[in-house]
C-alpha positions in Angstrom: 226.9 32.9 0.2 226.6 31.7 3.8 225.3 28.1 3.4 226.1 25.1 1.3 224.6 25.3 -2.2 223.8 22.4 -4.6 224.8 22.6 -8.2 222.8 25.1 -10.1 221.2 22.3 -12.3 219.6 20.8 -9.2 217.0 23.6 -9.1 216.1 22.8 -12.7 215.2 19.1 -12.0 211.5 18.6 -12.7 209.7 16.7 -10.0 208.7 13.1 -10.6 204.9 12.8 -10.1 204.0 9.3 -9.0 200.5 7.9 -9.6 198.3 8.6 -6.6 196.6 5.8 -4.7 192.8 5.8 -4.7 190.8 7.6 -2.0 188.6 5.3 0.0 184.9 5.8 -0.9 182.1 4.5 1.3 180.2 1.6 -0.3 182.5 1.5 -3.3 185.7 -0.4 -4.2 188.3 2.1 -5.5 190.9 1.2 -8.1 194.4 2.6 -8.8 194.9 3.0 -12.5 197.6 5.6 -12.3 200.9 3.7 -12.1 200.7 1.0 -14.8 200.9 -1.7 -12.2 200.0 -5.3 -12.8 196.7 -5.8 -11.0 197.4 -9.5 -10.3 199.1 -10.5 -7.0 202.5 -12.3 -7.2 202.4 -16.0 -7.9 202.8 -18.3 -4.8 206.3 -19.5 -5.8 207.5 -15.9 -6.1 206.1 -15.0 -2.7 207.8 -18.1 -1.2 211.2 -17.2 -2.7 210.8 -13.6 -1.4 209.8 -14.8 2.0 212.9 -17.0 2.2 215.1 -14.0 1.4 213.3 -11.9 4.0 214.3 -14.4 6.6 217.9 -13.5 6.0 217.4 -9.7 6.0 220.2 -9.3 8.6 222.7 -10.1 5.8 223.6 -7.9 2.9 222.4 -9.0 -0.6 224.8 -10.5 -3.1 226.3 -7.3 -4.5 227.2 -9.1 -7.7 223.6 -10.4 -8.2 225.3 -13.6 -9.3 222.3 -15.9 -9.4 220.1 -13.3 -11.1 222.8 -12.6 -13.7 223.1 -16.3 -14.4 219.3 -16.6 -14.8 219.1 -13.7 -17.1 222.0 -14.9 -19.2 220.3 -18.3 -19.6 216.9 -16.8 -20.4 218.2 -14.4 -23.1 221.2 -16.4 -24.3 223.6 -13.5 -23.6 227.0 -13.4 -21.8 226.9 -12.4 -18.2 229.4 -9.6 -19.1 226.6 -8.0 -21.2 224.2 -7.6 -18.2 223.6 -5.0 -15.6 220.9 -4.9 -13.0 219.5 -1.9 -11.0 216.5 -0.6 -9.1 214.1 -0.8 -12.0 214.9 0.1 -15.6 214.7 3.7 -14.5 217.8 3.2 -12.3 219.7 2.0 -15.4 218.7 5.2 -17.3 220.1 7.3 -14.5 223.3 5.2 -14.5 223.7 5.4 -18.2 223.4 9.1 -18.4 225.8 9.5 -15.5 228.3 7.1 -17.1 228.3 8.6 -20.6 227.5 12.3 -20.3 229.7 15.2 -19.3 228.0 18.4 -18.2 226.5 20.1 -21.2 226.3 16.9 -23.3 223.0 16.2 -24.9 220.4 13.4 -24.6 217.8 13.1 -27.3 214.4 11.6 -26.6 210.8 11.9 -27.7 208.3 14.0 -25.7 206.0 13.4 -24.2 207.7 10.2 -23.1 208.7 8.7 -19.7 208.9 11.6 -17.3 212.0 10.3 -15.5 214.1 11.0 -18.6 214.4 14.8 -18.1 215.0 14.2 -14.4 217.9 11.8 -15.0 219.4 14.1 -17.7 219.2 17.3 -15.6 220.5 15.5 -12.5 223.7 14.6 -14.5 224.0 18.3 -15.7 223.4 17.1 -19.3 221.0 18.8 -21.7 217.6 17.3 -22.6 216.7 17.6 -26.3 213.0 16.8 -26.5 211.6 15.9 -29.9 207.8 16.1 -30.1 205.9 12.9 -30.8 203.7 12.7 -33.8 200.0 13.5 -33.7 199.2 9.8 -33.1 201.6 9.5 -30.2 204.4 7.8 -32.1 208.1 8.6 -32.0 209.2 10.9 -34.8 212.4 9.0 -35.5 213.3 11.1 -38.5 213.2 14.3 -36.4 215.1 12.6 -33.6 217.9 11.6 -36.0 218.0 15.2 -37.2 218.2 16.4 -33.6 221.5 14.5 -33.0 224.4 16.9 -32.8 228.1 16.8 -32.0 227.2 17.1 -28.3 224.8 14.2 -28.4 225.9 11.2 -26.3 222.7 9.3 -25.7 219.4 8.7 -27.4 216.4 7.2 -25.6 213.8 5.3 -27.6 210.8 4.3 -25.4 208.9 1.5 -27.0 206.0 1.2 -26.3 206.0 4.9 -25.5 204.9 5.8 -22.0 202.5 7.5 -21.7 201.1 7.7 -25.2 201.1 4.0 -26.0 202.4 3.3 -29.6 205.5 1.2 -30.2 208.2 1.5 -32.8 208.5 -1.2 -35.5 211.7 -3.1 -36.1 212.0 -1.6 -39.6 211.7 1.9 -38.2 214.3 1.2 -35.5 216.8 -0.3 -37.9 216.4 2.7 -40.3 216.9 5.1 -37.4 220.0 3.2 -36.1 221.6 3.5 -39.5 221.5 7.3 -39.1 223.0 7.4 -35.6 226.7 8.0 -35.2 228.4 4.9 -33.8 229.7 6.8 -30.7 226.2 7.7 -29.6 224.5 5.2 -27.2 221.0 4.3 -28.2 218.8 3.0 -25.4 215.9 0.8 -26.4 213.7 1.2 -23.3 211.4 -1.9 -23.4 209.7 -1.6 -20.0 206.5 -2.8 -21.5 207.8 -5.2 -24.2 205.8 -8.2 -22.9 202.5 -6.3 -23.8 203.4 -5.7 -27.5 201.1 -7.3 -30.1 201.7 -5.8 -33.5 203.2 -6.5 -36.9 207.0 -6.1 -37.1 207.6 -5.6 -33.4 211.0 -4.5 -32.1 213.2 -7.3 -30.7 215.6 -5.4 -28.5 217.8 -8.3 -27.7 218.3 -9.2 -31.4 218.9 -5.5 -32.1 221.7 -5.3 -29.6 223.5 -8.3 -31.0 226.3 -7.2 -33.3 225.9 -3.5 -32.5 228.4 -1.7 -30.2 226.1 1.2 -29.2 222.7 -0.3 -28.5 221.4 -0.9 -24.9 218.2 -2.7 -24.1 216.5 -1.9 -20.7 213.7 -4.0 -19.3 212.0 -4.3 -15.9 210.3 -6.8 -13.6 207.9 -4.1 -12.4 205.2 -4.3 -15.1 204.5 -7.7 -16.7 206.1 -9.6 -13.8 204.3 -7.7 -11.1 207.3 -6.8 -8.9 206.9 -3.0 -8.9 207.3 -2.9 -5.2 210.7 -4.6 -5.2 212.4 -2.4 -7.8 214.5 -4.6 -10.1 215.4 -4.0 -13.8 218.1 -5.1 -16.1 220.1 -3.9 -19.1 221.5 -6.0 -22.0 224.3 -4.2 -23.7 227.7 -4.7 -25.3 230.2 -5.6 -22.5 232.0 -2.2 -22.3 228.7 -0.4 -21.8 227.4 -2.9 -19.3 230.6 -2.6 -17.4 230.2 1.2 -17.3 226.7 0.7 -15.9 227.9 -1.6 -13.2 230.8 0.7 -12.4 228.4 3.5 -11.4 225.8 1.3 -9.8 224.8 1.8 -6.1 226.5 -0.9 -4.0 223.9 -3.4 -2.8 221.3 -1.5 -4.7 219.1 -4.5 -5.7 217.9 -6.2 -2.5 218.1 -9.9 -1.8 214.3 -10.1 -1.8 214.2 -8.4 -5.2 216.8 -10.8 -6.6 215.1 -13.9 -5.3 211.7 -12.8 -6.6 213.1 -11.9 -10.0 214.7 -15.3 -10.4 211.5 -17.1 -9.3 209.5 -14.9 -11.7 211.7 -16.1 -14.6 211.1 -19.6 -13.5 207.3 -19.0 -13.6 207.4 -17.0 -16.8 204.9 -19.1 -18.7 202.2 -18.7 -16.0 203.0 -15.0 -15.6 202.6 -14.4 -19.3 199.2 -16.0 -19.2 198.2 -13.1 -17.0 199.8 -10.7 -19.6 197.5 -12.2 -22.2 194.5 -11.6 -20.0 195.5 -8.0 -19.6 195.9 -7.6 -23.4 192.4 -9.0 -23.9 191.2 -6.3 -21.5 193.2 -3.7 -23.3 191.6 -4.6 -26.6 188.1 -4.5 -24.9 188.8 -1.1 -23.5 190.2 0.2 -26.8 187.1 -1.1 -28.7 184.8 0.4 -26.1 186.5 3.8 -26.3 186.5 4.0 -30.0 183.0 2.8 -30.1 181.9 5.8 -28.2 183.9 8.3 -30.3 187.3 8.5 -28.7 190.3 8.8 -31.0 192.9 7.1 -28.8 196.4 6.1 -29.9 197.3 2.5 -30.6 198.1 1.1 -27.2 200.9 -1.4 -27.0 201.6 -1.2 -23.2 199.3 -1.9 -20.3 197.7 1.6 -20.5 195.7 3.9 -22.7 196.2 7.6 -23.4 193.6 10.3 -23.6 194.6 13.5 -25.4 192.6 16.0 -23.4 194.4 19.3 -23.3 192.7 21.7 -20.9 190.0 19.2 -20.0 192.6 16.9 -18.3 191.9 17.9 -14.8 188.1 17.6 -15.3 188.5 14.1 -16.7 190.7 13.0 -13.8 188.1 14.4 -11.4 185.3 12.5 -13.1 187.3 9.3 -12.9 187.9 9.8 -9.2 184.3 10.4 -8.6 183.7 7.0 -10.2 186.3 5.4 -7.9 189.2 5.1 -10.3 192.4 7.2 -10.0 194.2 8.0 -13.3 197.5 9.8 -14.0 196.8 13.3 -15.4 199.5 15.3 -17.2 198.3 18.9 -16.7 197.2 20.5 -19.9 198.0 17.5 -22.0 196.1 14.3 -21.2 195.6 11.4 -19.0 197.2 7.9 -18.9 195.0 5.2 -17.6 196.3 1.7 -16.7 194.5 -1.4 -17.7 193.3 -2.9 -14.4 190.7 -5.3 -13.1 187.6 -5.7 -15.3 185.5 -3.8 -12.9 187.9 -0.9 -13.0 188.0 -1.0 -16.8 184.2 -1.0 -16.9 184.1 2.2 -14.8 186.7 3.8 -17.1 184.5 3.1 -20.1 181.5 4.5 -18.3 183.4 7.7 -17.4 184.8 8.1 -20.9 181.4 7.6 -22.5 179.8 10.3 -20.3 182.7 12.7 -20.6 182.9 12.5 -24.4 
């Protein structure tokens, strides 16, 4: 060996495939439906707060995120000690696996689910235990409980599940938690919680109260439209939250992100009106797809899932020809974000022709 070598597990890390931006097409507006972004621009008050922070970019951000922690504690009626912030909820997943897993420990999660999960697990030299989702895209929580072994340290529950769409019910989650050993950390990943409209929805914050092993992760990237600023938060029992903060990157959440997140919380009512509009579009898209014969899973996020198998690449190509970019998962299917009405109309046209 004549040169520095990374850990052997580094070579096993699967690449994260981000949603591609649209290709400019002459005479046609192109739309990006590949990254589950909020299509609405930031609210004016949020932009003003961010601009004020930009004017002080020569200074480091508040490493303690003091004002953001205070705002979150007030909003969710939780102690500041039970909070941790990071660069998006994905940053918190990385930190949690790093904080709780020794090399060779296991992390159980549904698959297919959020593609950053196996990356975070492998980067920590832990072992990913993937439990297939059910035929309708839902978590198989019974199988996930059975997959827990003496080596399991963390379980990830993505609800709504990205990319398939369905969400877990509170009854299902409570039944599952009763089967999980108390030393195993259960992450309820609620990146899309604001979009859930169903009977018996999970309330992650209520679930964490009184439990010593439940962590709730959420983000400002989706409903709040701050994907470009990277800020997420965890609500967890104080010892777990402290562990997350201990392994966090110093100054990881920028001053601009902190200011925008606080302003977004202050403008939450107006922001959630936009969420309602996106949900109306989601319902319209689902009705249109089912009306032309597609059997798509129940969507509870801001996206829909097409089970396409070997036709995935062809579907993605047809969508791009129509000026919309989707997120294909080779050999499995495609996830398509709910976007502007024009973009959604084009999706329905593509889906009807492709069917």
